[in-house]
ZATI-480661 format. One record per residue (C-alpha): residue in one letter; x, y, z; chain; residue number from 1. Coordinates in steps of 0.02 Angstrom, whole numbers. Example, Ala and Ser with C-alpha at 12.3 -4.5 7.8 and 13.67 -1.06 7.14 Angstrom:
BEGIN
{aa A&east 615&north -225&up 390&ch A&i 1}
{aa S&east 684&north -53&up 357&ch A&i 2}
// end
This chain:
BEGIN
{aa M&east 665&north -777&up 1070&ch A&i 1}
{aa S&east 680&north -605&up 1116&ch A&i 2}
{aa L&east 846&north -497&up 1129&ch A&i 3}
{aa G&east 888&north -368&up 1246&ch A&i 4}
{aa R&east 977&north -221&up 1248&ch A&i 5}
{aa G&east 1130&north -345&up 1323&ch A&i 6}
{aa D&east 1133&north -469&up 1191&ch A&i 7}
{aa E&east 1236&north -450&up 1027&ch A&i 8}
{aa G&east 1094&north -484&up 910&ch A&i 9}
{aa P&east 1035&north -303&up 874&ch A&i 10}
{aa A&east 1166&north -234&up 819&ch A&i 11}
{aa L&east 1208&north -370&up 666&ch A&i 12}
{aa F&east 1067&north -344&up 582&ch A&i 13}
{aa H&east 1037&north -139&up 576&ch A&i 14}
{aa M&east 1006&north -74&up 401&ch A&i 15}
{aa G&east 1019&north 100&up 437&ch A&i 16}
{aa T&east 1018&north 243&up 582&ch A&i 17}
{aa N&east 852&north 212&up 588&ch A&i 18}
{aa D&east 814&north 48&up 603&ch A&i 19}
{aa A&east 698&north -28&up 742&ch A&i 20}
{aa S&east 853&north -134&up 838&ch A&i 21}
{aa Y&east 988&north 13&up 796&ch A&i 22}
{aa V&east 859&north 139&up 894&ch A&i 23}
{aa L&east 845&north 35&up 1037&ch A&i 24}
{aa E&east 1027&north 2&up 1060&ch A&i 25}
{aa K&east 1073&north 186&up 1065&ch A&i 26}
{aa G&east 925&north 249&up 1163&ch A&i 27}
{aa L&east 868&north 352&up 1008&ch A&i 28}
{aa P&east 687&north 428&up 1034&ch A&i 29}
{aa M&east 547&north 283&up 952&ch A&i 30}
{aa T&east 493&north 426&up 856&ch A&i 31}
{aa N&east 655&north 436&up 721&ch A&i 32}
{aa L&east 601&north 275&up 668&ch A&i 33}
{aa F&east 432&north 336&up 583&ch A&i 34}
{aa D&east 543&north 483&up 487&ch A&i 35}
{aa L&east 526&north 476&up 298&ch A&i 36}
{aa T&east 635&north 633&up 260&ch A&i 37}
{aa G&east 767&north 588&up 112&ch A&i 38}
{aa K&east 660&north 458&up 49&ch A&i 39}
{aa V&east 536&north 445&up -128&ch A&i 40}
{aa A&east 377&north 361&up -145&ch A&i 41}
{aa L&east 295&north 302&up -275&ch A&i 42}
{aa V&east 91&north 306&up -250&ch A&i 43}
{aa T&east -23&north 226&up -381&ch A&i 44}
{aa G&east -218&north 272&up -368&ch A&i 45}
{aa A&east -183&north 424&up -295&ch A&i 46}
{aa S&east -315&north 531&up -388&ch A&i 47}
{aa S&east -410&north 512&up -254&ch A&i 48}
{aa G&east -487&north 392&up -90&ch A&i 49}
{aa L&east -335&north 289&up -8&ch A&i 50}
{aa G&east -225&north 333&up -106&ch A&i 51}
{aa V&east -230&north 514&up -83&ch A&i 52}
{aa Q&east -238&north 476&up 110&ch A&i 53}
{aa M&east -74&north 372&up 72&ch A&i 54}
{aa A&east 18&north 501&up -6&ch A&i 55}
{aa K&east -38&north 642&up 156&ch A&i 56}
{aa A&east 16&north 536&up 289&ch A&i 57}
{aa L&east 205&north 488&up 170&ch A&i 58}
{aa A&east 231&north 666&up 136&ch A&i 59}
{aa G&east 179&north 737&up 310&ch A&i 60}
{aa N&east 312&north 633&up 387&ch A&i 61}
{aa G&east 438&north 722&up 254&ch A&i 62}
{aa A&east 453&north 595&up 111&ch A&i 63}
{aa S&east 467&north 662&up -58&ch A&i 64}
{aa V&east 289&north 577&up -176&ch A&i 65}
{aa A&east 240&north 530&up -331&ch A&i 66}
{aa L&east 79&north 539&up -383&ch A&i 67}
{aa V&east 4&north 428&up -508&ch A&i 68}
{aa A&east -165&north 402&up -576&ch A&i 69}
{aa R&east -251&north 425&up -740&ch A&i 70}
{aa R&east -346&north 591&up -730&ch A&i 71}
{aa K&east -210&north 721&up -696&ch A&i 72}
{aa E&east -305&north 864&up -652&ch A&i 73}
{aa R&east -361&north 768&up -474&ch A&i 74}
{aa L&east -186&north 732&up -487&ch A&i 75}
{aa D&east -131&north 912&up -491&ch A&i 76}
{aa A&east -255&north 965&up -352&ch A&i 77}
{aa V&east -185&north 830&up -232&ch A&i 78}
{aa A&east 9&north 873&up -299&ch A&i 79}
{aa S&east -31&north 1081&up -253&ch A&i 80}
{aa E&east -118&north 1007&up -48&ch A&i 81}
{aa I&east 46&north 913&up -29&ch A&i 82}
{aa E&east 160&north 1032&up -88&ch A&i 83}
{aa G&east 76&north 1143&up 78&ch A&i 84}
{aa L&east 183&north 1019&up 191&ch A&i 85}
{aa G&east 329&north 1060&up 129&ch A&i 86}
{aa V&east 382&north 915&up 24&ch A&i 87}
{aa E&east 433&north 881&up -162&ch A&i 88}
{aa T&east 313&north 801&up -297&ch A&i 89}
{aa Y&east 286&north 717&up -463&ch A&i 90}
{aa V&east 136&north 692&up -564&ch A&i 91}
{aa R&east 141&north 553&up -697&ch A&i 92}
{aa T&east -21&north 481&up -772&ch A&i 93}
{aa C&east -22&north 305&up -816&ch A&i 94}
{aa D&east -173&north 184&up -856&ch A&i 95}
{aa V&east -95&north 40&up -743&ch A&i 96}
{aa S&east -191&north -95&up -854&ch A&i 97}
{aa D&east -25&north -31&up -972&ch A&i 98}
{aa V&east 122&north -124&up -943&ch A&i 99}
{aa E&east 228&north -25&up -1042&ch A&i 100}
{aa Q&east 150&north 145&up -959&ch A&i 101}
{aa I&east 190&north 57&up -802&ch A&i 102}
{aa K&east 385&north 30&up -851&ch A&i 103}
{aa Q&east 383&north 229&up -923&ch A&i 104}
{aa T&east 308&north 280&up -761&ch A&i 105}
{aa V&east 460&north 197&up -675&ch A&i 106}
{aa E&east 595&north 265&up -771&ch A&i 107}
{aa D&east 544&north 415&up -760&ch A&i 108}
{aa V&east 486&north 436&up -575&ch A&i 109}
{aa E&east 679&north 366&up -541&ch A&i 110}
{aa R&east 759&north 505&up -667&ch A&i 111}
{aa H&east 652&north 620&up -594&ch A&i 112}
{aa F&east 686&north 596&up -389&ch A&i 113}
{aa G&east 855&north 490&up -443&ch A&i 114}
{aa R&east 781&north 335&up -352&ch A&i 115}
{aa I&east 605&north 241&up -289&ch A&i 116}
{aa D&east 622&north 206&up -100&ch A&i 117}
{aa I&east 454&north 160&up -41&ch A&i 118}
{aa L&east 326&north 81&up -178&ch A&i 119}
{aa C&east 116&north 88&up -129&ch A&i 120}
{aa N&east 27&north -19&up -243&ch A&i 121}
{aa N&east -144&north 59&up -210&ch A&i 122}
{aa A&east -240&north 64&up -396&ch A&i 123}
{aa G&east -369&north -37&up -385&ch A&i 124}
{aa L&east -558&north -75&up -462&ch A&i 125}
{aa G&east -701&north -151&up -375&ch A&i 126}
{aa L&east -825&north -208&up -529&ch A&i 127}
{aa S&east -945&north -328&up -424&ch A&i 128}
{aa A&east -1069&north -459&up -520&ch A&i 129}
{aa P&east -1128&north -626&up -474&ch A&i 130}
{aa A&east -993&north -766&up -518&ch A&i 131}
{aa E&east -1112&north -827&up -666&ch A&i 132}
{aa E&east -1153&north -676&up -724&ch A&i 133}
{aa M&east -969&north -603&up -723&ch A&i 134}
{aa S&east -922&north -527&up -910&ch A&i 135}
{aa D&east -742&north -607&up -954&ch A&i 136}
{aa E&east -700&north -420&up -997&ch A&i 137}
{aa N&east -743&north -374&up -828&ch A&i 138}
{aa W&east -658&north -509&up -755&ch A&i 139}
{aa L&east -505&north -474&up -863&ch A&i 140}
{aa T&east -476&north -304&up -827&ch A&i 141}
{aa M&east -493&north -341&up -624&ch A&i 142}
{aa M&east -350&north -445&up -652&ch A&i 143}
{aa D&east -244&north -303&up -769&ch A&i 144}
{aa V&east -291&north -183&up -634&ch A&i 145}
{aa N&east -288&north -269&up -467&ch A&i 146}
{aa L&east -153&north -399&up -482&ch A&i 147}
{aa N&east -58&north -385&up -648&ch A&i 148}
{aa A&east -17&north -201&up -613&ch A&i 149}
{aa P&east 49&north -227&up -434&ch A&i 150}
{aa Y&east 179&north -367&up -491&ch A&i 151}
{aa F&east 234&north -244&up -638&ch A&i 152}
{aa F&east 255&north -104&up -520&ch A&i 153}
{aa A&east 343&north -218&up -374&ch A&i 154}
{aa R&east 448&north -280&up -526&ch A&i 155}
{aa E&east 497&north -133&up -615&ch A&i 156}
{aa C&east 555&north -41&up -454&ch A&i 157}
{aa A&east 612&north -214&up -351&ch A&i 158}
{aa R&east 759&north -190&up -489&ch A&i 159}
{aa G&east 831&north -21&up -429&ch A&i 160}
{aa M&east 788&north -65&up -250&ch A&i 161}
{aa I&east 883&north -226&up -262&ch A&i 162}
{aa E&east 1041&north -115&up -333&ch A&i 163}
{aa R&east 1044&north -13&up -177&ch A&i 164}
{aa G&east 1002&north -135&up -42&ch A&i 165}
{aa Y&east 836&north -51&up -5&ch A&i 166}
{aa G&east 662&north -11&up -29&ch A&i 167}
{aa K&east 482&north -43&up 53&ch A&i 168}
{aa I&east 328&north -107&up -44&ch A&i 169}
{aa I&east 169&north -103&up 13&ch A&i 170}
{aa N&east 19&north -185&up -94&ch A&i 171}
{aa T&east -155&north -125&up -35&ch A&i 172}
{aa G&east -251&north -299&up -11&ch A&i 173}
{aa S&east -412&north -292&up 78&ch A&i 174}
{aa I&east -506&north -397&up 211&ch A&i 175}
{aa H&east -573&north -494&up 63&ch A&i 176}
{aa S&east -391&north -570&up 31&ch A&i 177}
{aa T&east -416&north -681&up 154&ch A&i 178}
{aa V&east -617&north -686&up 167&ch A&i 179}
{aa G&east -767&north -708&up 65&ch A&i 180}
{aa M&east -931&north -589&up 77&ch A&i 181}
{aa L&east -1137&north -678&up 66&ch A&i 182}
{aa E&east -1200&north -521&up 62&ch A&i 183}
{aa W&east -1139&north -432&up -105&ch A&i 184}
{aa P&east -1042&north -541&up -264&ch A&i 185}
{aa V&east -850&north -491&up -225&ch A&i 186}
{aa G&east -811&north -647&up -313&ch A&i 187}
{aa A&east -682&north -567&up -434&ch A&i 188}
{aa Y&east -612&north -424&up -315&ch A&i 189}
{aa A&east -586&north -584&up -190&ch A&i 190}
{aa T&east -490&north -667&up -315&ch A&i 191}
{aa T&east -405&north -516&up -358&ch A&i 192}
{aa K&east -349&north -476&up -167&ch A&i 193}
{aa G&east -314&north -639&up -128&ch A&i 194}
{aa G&east -199&north -670&up -269&ch A&i 195}
{aa L&east -113&north -510&up -210&ch A&i 196}
{aa L&east -84&north -570&up -45&ch A&i 197}
{aa M&east 13&north -733&up -109&ch A&i 198}
{aa M&east 109&north -606&up -198&ch A&i 199}
{aa T&east 151&north -491&up -71&ch A&i 200}
{aa K&east 242&north -670&up 16&ch A&i 201}
{aa Q&east 307&north -731&up -115&ch A&i 202}
{aa L&east 413&north -592&up -179&ch A&i 203}
{aa A&east 472&north -549&up 10&ch A&i 204}
{aa V&east 529&north -711&up -3&ch A&i 205}
{aa E&east 602&north -674&up -141&ch A&i 206}
{aa W&east 674&north -495&up -119&ch A&i 207}
{aa A&east 712&north -505&up 87&ch A&i 208}
{aa K&east 913&north -536&up 38&ch A&i 209}
{aa Y&east 928&north -379&up -33&ch A&i 210}
{aa G&east 871&north -275&up 98&ch A&i 211}
{aa I&east 677&north -252&up 8&ch A&i 212}
{aa T&east 517&north -269&up 121&ch A&i 213}
{aa V&east 332&north -302&up 53&ch A&i 214}
{aa N&east 196&north -319&up 154&ch A&i 215}
{aa A&east 8&north -265&up 126&ch A&i 216}
{aa I&east -136&north -185&up 220&ch A&i 217}
{aa G&east -291&north -251&up 221&ch A&i 218}
{aa P&east -424&north -122&up 222&ch A&i 219}
{aa A&east -592&north -152&up 272&ch A&i 220}
{aa Y&east -722&north -36&up 201&ch A&i 221}
{aa F&east -689&north 129&up 178&ch A&i 222}
{aa P&east -771&north 313&up 79&ch A&i 223}
{aa S&east -720&north 309&up -68&ch A&i 224}
{aa E&east -763&north 296&up -275&ch A&i 225}
{aa M&east -769&north 118&up -273&ch A&i 226}
{aa T&east -849&north 82&up -112&ch A&i 227}
{aa G&east -983&north 215&up -114&ch A&i 228}
{aa A&east -1110&north 127&up -171&ch A&i 229}
{aa I&east -1125&north 11&up -34&ch A&i 230}
{aa L&east -1078&north 134&up 112&ch A&i 231}
{aa D&east -1210&north 272&up 33&ch A&i 232}
{aa G&east -1360&north 145&up 11&ch A&i 233}
{aa G&east -1311&north -44&up -13&ch A&i 234}
{aa G&east -1357&north -79&up 153&ch A&i 235}
{aa F&east -1188&north -51&up 223&ch A&i 236}
{aa D&east -1243&north -9&up 410&ch A&i 237}
{aa Q&east -1352&north -196&up 423&ch A&i 238}
{aa V&east -1214&north -293&up 370&ch A&i 239}
{aa A&east -1070&north -186&up 477&ch A&i 240}
{aa A&east -1189&north -210&up 621&ch A&i 241}
{aa I&east -1183&north -427&up 594&ch A&i 242}
{aa R&east -1003&north -435&up 522&ch A&i 243}
{aa C&east -891&north -261&up 615&ch A&i 244}
{aa P&east -877&north -249&up 785&ch A&i 245}
{aa M&east -846&north -89&up 781&ch A&i 246}
{aa G&east -1022&north -70&up 668&ch A&i 247}
{aa R&east -952&north 67&up 552&ch A&i 248}
{aa P&east -825&north 86&up 391&ch A&i 249}
{aa G&east -669&north 141&up 416&ch A&i 250}
{aa R&east -635&north 339&up 435&ch A&i 251}
{aa E&east -476&north 468&up 361&ch A&i 252}
{aa G&east -345&north 416&up 448&ch A&i 253}
{aa E&east -363&north 277&up 512&ch A&i 254}
{aa L&east -245&north 176&up 374&ch A&i 255}
{aa D&east -105&north 301&up 396&ch A&i 256}
{aa G&east -17&north 204&up 557&ch A&i 257}
{aa A&east -1&north 44&up 452&ch A&i 258}
{aa V&east 75&north 134&up 282&ch A&i 259}
{aa L&east 192&north 232&up 394&ch A&i 260}
{aa Y&east 239&north 78&up 474&ch A&i 261}
{aa F&east 259&north -17&up 331&ch A&i 262}
{aa A&east 354&north 102&up 223&ch A&i 263}
{aa S&east 476&north 159&up 375&ch A&i 264}
{aa D&east 620&north 87&up 458&ch A&i 265}
{aa A&east 501&north 29&up 602&ch A&i 266}
{aa S&east 459&north -131&up 503&ch A&i 267}
{aa S&east 641&north -170&up 458&ch A&i 268}
{aa Y&east 612&north -349&up 540&ch A&i 269}
{aa T&east 430&north -372&up 447&ch A&i 270}
{aa T&east 396&north -451&up 289&ch A&i 271}
{aa G&east 270&north -550&up 177&ch A&i 272}
{aa Q&east 118&north -505&up 309&ch A&i 273}
{aa L&east -54&north -430&up 279&ch A&i 274}
{aa L&east -104&north -307&up 443&ch A&i 275}
{aa T&east -296&north -269&up 425&ch A&i 276}
{aa I&east -388&north -123&up 474&ch A&i 277}
{aa D&east -561&north -183&up 478&ch A&i 278}
{aa G&east -637&north -137&up 661&ch A&i 279}
{aa G&east -607&north -308&up 702&ch A&i 280}
{aa W&east -716&north -401&up 524&ch A&i 281}
{aa T&east -609&north -520&up 507&ch A&i 282}
{aa A&east -580&north -582&up 695&ch A&i 283}
{aa I&east -758&north -663&up 686&ch A&i 284}
// end
């Protein structure tokens, strides 16, 4: 059912002055929907790859950003670059496989900024081996980093979000949240990303009543430390020619739109969803 501007519906569920229905009702410019001025975002895995791109996109639209990862020197370099955009950053080292460090990190970020409005659960690991050869240690490490850490970060951040009645949680899933892979042994990785998708859906259901949206992005293969071996010498071009209609990996900046959509009030009525950014990979 679609509610037009003459209906009463849109006025009933606007959550803020940038909420989509409110903007349409008042005839405001749609660009206001993506404005993150005054918001605080926490981005994990922010020292390289997709995490850096996410942090830059959020900062470029006005958000203050807490940068979280293990390598402080890399975080400091990213922070210096982002501060050139005129926003505040906060650097916090954290081993995301350690629950106590996660709790302390969220506490420190909230103490510094006063709150967390947006959580980007992006830290990830891609240890690869055929299922019958995967070691116990590597399997458990993948679970800790790719699945347990996003849950614990979400839980800790959600407590403050629930009190304030507002929050945006964005989990970095994958095309392998929904499809497997014949060419490369991604069993452990796909297991964590499939689990992350169901966690996204369940948390969205539980926390919708508190004004919190929980969504996931599902990138295909983008250049990063994790995908370097595949993109640089793992026969990616031959695989992409068969599996990806666009026939190429993702490019820097092509995740920005999805991240900004889920981080902003443009997505005020969207929760529990996976948005794949994959050049058509999962369409065939």
